[in-house]
N, C-alpha and C positions, 0 to 999 in steps of 0.2 A: 496579393499575398507576395508574402517577407522572399528574395531569393539567398541562396551559398555563395558565399566564395568559392568559386571553383579552384582557384592555386589551393587554398587553406585545407578543401577536401581530399582534394588529390594527395597533396601532401602526406596528412592523415592516413589514406588507406593504402599507400605505396610502405607507410612502415606499420600499417596495421595497429594504430594507436586507440586501444582499448579506451584511451579518452574521450573516442566521440563517439563508440558505441553506442546504436540507436540514437544517437543525434542526426543523424543524415545514412541516406542509402543510397547508392550507386546503381545506377541502371546500366548497363552494358549494350552498345548498338546491336553491334556482332551478333549474339546469342541472346539475345531477349527476356536475360534473367537478372535480376537485380537483388543485391550482396549486401551484407554487413560492411563498414569500414576492416574488419579482422576478418574479414573471412579468407583463408590459406591456397583458396586458389591463385593461380597466376595471376599476377595482378595488371591489368589491359593497359594500352595506350590510352591515353590523355583525350584523344579527341575521340574515341569509342563511349566515352564516360558522360553520364546526366545524374546528376545530382537532385536528393529528393529528400524532403523534410519529415515523411511518413513513408512509411511503407504502403498505407492506402496510394498516396500519390504517385509511387512507384507503380500500383498495381492500374492506377486509372490512365497511365502514360503507356500502359501493354506491355509492360513487363512481368516475368512468372518469379516468383520466390527462388530463391537457390535452395537444392537439396543441402548444401553442405554446410554453409552456416545458419540456415534458415532463422534466416528474418522473423518471423515470430516468433522468435526466445529475443528477441534484444531487450534491454533494457528500456524504459521512457523515459521522459525528461523529470529533472531537479523540480523540485518544487519551484524555487524562483525562477521561474520562466516570464518572458516577456507576451505571451501569447495574454490578450484578453479574457478579464475572467470569465464571459459568458461561452468563450468558446473552451475553456480550459474544463468550465463546468460539465458541458452538452460533450465532450468529448470523455471525463473520468464515466458521468453514469453508461456512456456509449459504453465502453470497456465492463464496463459492468454490467451489460445485458440490459437495459433498460429496454431496447428498443426491437429485443426478441420477444417480448410476450406484447408492449405497448405500442402505440402509432407516432408519429412524428409532431403532430398536434400535440397528444401528453406531456409529451420532451418538450416542447415548445413552450405548454401551460404550466408547467411545474417553475420552468424558468423565468416563467415571465414575460416573454414575448412572442410573437409568433411564428408559425410554422417558416413562412416566408423570408422574416428578418434570421432568423437562427440559421436557416438555407443559403442563404448570403454572407455571412458573418465565418459563417467556416470554411465557404467556399474561397472569402476572400482572401483567410491566415490560414489555413492547408488545403484547400487546392482540391475537396472531393467534399461531397455532400453529406450529409450525417449517416442516408441510405447506406450510399457507398464506403463509410467507414464503419457502419452497421458488420456489411456484410465481409471486407475486409476482416474484421476480428473475429465474424463467423466461425471464416475459413479456416485464418490461422490459426483459433483451436482445433479445429477438426484435423488442420494436417496433423500440429502437435498430438492429437489421441493415437491417430492414423499409426504415425510414428513412435509413440514409448509408451504403447498399451494392445492389453488383446481385446478392449469392446469392440464387441462386433458391430457392422457397418450403420447401422440401423441407427443404435444404441449415440454411437457417434455425434451420425448427423442430429437427434434431439440436444446431447448433451452438449454439442456446440452452438444450441440456441436457433437452427432449422426448424421447421411447422412440417415439413414435408420433405421425405427423402429423396426424393423426385424429383425438388428442388435442390435439394443439397448437390444430388449425382450431377446435375447439369451444371450449375455453377461450378461447381467443380472442376467438371469438365472444361467447361469455360477459359476457368483462371489458369488454371494449370497446364492443362494439353494433353489432360490423361483420368483415366477414369480415377475414383480413391480405393478399389482394389488392388491397382497396381500400385499404390503408395504402401501399400498395409505390409508393414514385416514384425518380426519377433522381434520383444526387446529386452534385452538383457536388462532393463532399469526395471519393468513391468514385475508387480510384486503379487500377482496372483488373483484369482478372483474374488476377494471380500474388497479390493482397493484398486485405484488406479494412482497413477505419478505423475503429478505435474512438475516440469522442471522452469525455475526461474533464476535466470541469467538476471548478471547486475556488476558494474565495472568494479574491478579489485585497488583498491584492499579492502576486503571487510574482518571485521575484528570479531568472528562466531563465538569465541569463547567468552567473551567481557560480554556480547550480548545476551546470550546465558546464562551466566552470571546475573547480570540488573532484571533478568525475568526471571531467575531460580526465588531470589526474596523477596518477590512479588508478586507470584504466579499464587493464583486463586484455587485455594483447596477445590477441590470434585470437576472443575470446568478446566484446569491448567495442572502441566505437570510438568516440568525439566526435569532431566536424566543428565547424565555425563557429556552424549553430544544431539541432543536430539530436544525437540519441542513438542507438547502435546496440548490438546485443546477438544473440547468438545462443541457443538459447528447449530447453529439455530440459522438458517436464511430462508425468504421465501415461501415457507411454509413447510420446509424440509431441514431434517435435526442427521446428526452423523459426527463425524470425528477425523480430525487429522493429524500427522505425525509428518514434522519437518527436519529436514537434516541437510549437513553441506553434505555437497558433491566435492568425493576425493579425489575426480579428476579434469576440473573444469571450476571455471567463477562460477558458481549457482549454485542456489538453493533445490533441495529435492523435496518437494509435498506428496505426503504419502495420503490420499484422501477416502474416506470411505463413500462405496456406491451409491447407497444414499442420498448422497452431494454431485449427483452426477446431472442433475440439471442446472445446477446452479455454479457451475464450473469459474464461470466470467467469474463472478460475485466475489469468490475464493481464491481466486490470483490476485486480482485488484487487492482485494483485504488484506494476503499475505504482503507483497509486492508495499503494502501500508505498515503496515505490521513490523517490516524489518528494514524497513526507509531500503528501498533496491534500488529506488531511481536517482541515486543522490549522487552528486561529482566527488568523490573524495580528494579529487587530487586540487580541484578549485578552494574547496572549504579549506582545504590544508592550509592552501597558499595565503588566504588571508588570515587564517588563524594564527599560522607558524609566524608570524611576523612580528608576535605580540612576544615578549619573553618570558614572562611565566606561561604563557601556553602553550608553548614551543617544542618545551620539556612532554608534555603532556600529548602533546599532536605528534608527537616523534616514538613518543613510547606505544599509541596507539593507534595508527593515521592510519585505519580504514574503521574508527568508532562509527558507530553508525546515532541517528533519535528513534529509537523507538517508538513507532505509532499507536494503533490499535486495532486488531480487528474487526471489535465494535465500538464502534466512540461511546455510547451511554451506559456500558460497564465500566471505561477508565472514566469517567465522570463521577460515579458512582466511588468506582474506587480513588476517587483524588477525594471526594466529601469524607470518605472513612478516613486517609490518610492525616484530613486537618489537626495540628496539633498534637500527632501522636507518633511513635516509632516505625518504622516499615514493615518491624514483626507484627505492632500491636495493630496496623492497618490490615494486613494478613489476616490473622486468626479474626478480626472484625466481619473482612470480604466472606470467609468459610464459613461464618455465622450466617452470615446472608442469604449467601447461596444454597444451605440448609433446609431454610428457613422459608424461604419462597420461590427458588429454585425447584423445575420438572426433573425426578428423576428421568436417566436414559441407559438403553444398556449398550454395550459396546465390549470391541477385547481384552480394551485397556482397563485392568479394575480402578484407578485413579483416577480416569473420568468417569463419574458417576453423576454429573447434575448439568442442566442447561442454564446459564444464568437468566432472570427472572426479567423478563420486558417491561418497559416505562408502564404500561398499561396494568401490571400486576400490581408494581410498588408502588402506584398512584393511587390502587385501589385498599392499600392497606391502612391502620388505626395508627396513628401518634404513639402510641403506643406500643402497639406490634411490634416496630420498628429500634426506637426507646430498647425493647426488651432484649436487645444484642446487647448493648453494654452503651448503647450513646448515648449524652447527654439530650434533655429536651430541643435545646436549639439545631444539636446536628439532625435530631432526628426530623422537625419540622423541612429543615436545610434541604435534606433528602429527598422528600413526601414533596417539596416545592417544584423539585429541579424536576421527577419523576413525571408527576402531575404538568408541566410545561411542556418536557422531550413530548407527551403521552398527545397532549392537544396541539403541539404543532407551534404555541407561539416561542419556544427556541429549537432551532435543526442546528442540529450536528454537525456540518457539511464543512471540509476541506474546503470548497471553493467558493463559501460565501466569505461576506463581506468580515472577515477577522475582526477587526478591533471592534467593528458593528456589534457581532455576535459576542466579542469577551465584554462590552460594555451591557451587554442585552444580561448577561450571566452576572455581572457585579449587579446587578440589579436586582437580581434574588434575596432573598436572606439568607444572611448565611456566609455569600461565594465573595472572595475577597480578589486582591490582585494575582495572592501564588496563587491561589486554583486557578484562574480566569485562565493563567500567564499557563501555568501548566498541562492544563486541556488544551489549549491552542496548541502547545507544541505538541503533544501525543495525538490527541484526538481529531483535531483542523491540522495536523500536519504541515502548522505554519515556523518556519526553518528561523525564524525572526525573535520566537519569545525568548523570552526571556524572567522568571520569578524573582528578582533585585532583592526580597525579603526572606529568600530559602537564606535558613543558620549556614547547611552546607555549604552553599558559596558562600558566603558571607565570610567564614572561618577560610576556607579557601585561596579567597583574595585577602588573609590577611586581619583578619576580625571586622571587617570596615561596614558600617554604615549600609542601610538598603539604598540610600540615596547615591552613597557614593561607588556603591556596587551597579548601580544603574548606568551614573557617567561614565565609571571603567568599561563599560559594556559600549559603549556608546563603537568605540574601535571597531569591534565585533560584527556591525550590521553588514549585510540582512543573515549570519549566522548565529546570532544570537543562541540561537536554544543548542547549536552542536561545541557552544564553547561551556552552557551549563552543564552540559552532559562530560564537556572533560575536565571541567571542577569539581563535579564528583565523584567522576572517577579516578581526581586525584586524590579524596580521603581515603584513607583505611578502611571506612565503613559507606556507603554512600548517604545522603544525606537529603537526597531528593525523597518525593511523596511518593 
């Protein structure tokens, strides 16, 4: 297991440096509490501090989570990280709730290894087993729901992934030294009985207005809606359907996601997908330092220091949107997306009139005929492309997994009829969360670079590795109207 440099961590702790928030945690021997490096409590002496890479590792060492800085809310790690792909993929699935209803053997089988090998790999890298990490994430979500919502205790237990209230109470008492009822408090952030609120912290800055502007032009009618200050969408996860609304927290560097109660059983997945959608685990200062060295990008970075690469709440949805965006304007692609949802999406009820349908499943589109898809206003070749992708995803031959071999996945996508380099890079950038994607043939990017060729744009972008996706977003933003798909 890799160790942390104590002097560096302690300096960050003393300065309460937000750049390190979520990158390590500090356990204090005299209190038995572990904190985020931004905790506002009195800074302990260095000899009383032990530093850990994950909250689960601090808990494994016997420390309890701080009630002031709330480590369960810390942002995660950026997409570029030296954690092995196997461990990163396992962590992503566990944080999304995989082990809440499935076994360790099933997780290992999905990742193509034995459970023994997976356990060894995670313990060597993170200092905790997969089961310990899953318990830590369940307790973290339970603690958040206890402090931020009015959800009854039994519902908190099940929403957090526990299969037994008794087990929830026992583990909570063991980990926090108190029963869940003692932590329960009324919250001014709870919004009533029809929904609950998740707080999603990030490392500032974050250019929320620019994110909303980008989403507004690409929002799928019926599925998404962007208002002046918020993002809304319908949701289908794990057999459950509902809606959510995301706003910026006016008091702290965080987003607040209001989620319908119908999604209480899949909150881990909701939180994980929202963090990916809004790129909340990015390290903006590291990215800006790299891109700001370029004379052209320096102005863009200065104007939008917190610009993020928007991900995808549903990767297949983004894949379809990218295909519909081939060789048409952003507005044209949005129109086609609305027609597709109206034709193949299922209706859904909710309190928001703009949210009326669920995006169709891959299986639904895979079962459609070419004529049905072409009737949306698509050329025959693009209709066949869309059907081919839907069938590949439905059959499992293409998996839009952000911890897969990205370059291998891009090659698999480009092997499908109608998928070129632009679409593959755009999907890698947003659906697969690859920070080094770069659609060099994009007309907007080439225009922002002074009308260069695709080959010249690709050569220019070599200096921006491993953050070429962010460079692309800055280039699109620099234009009066974005040219990205």
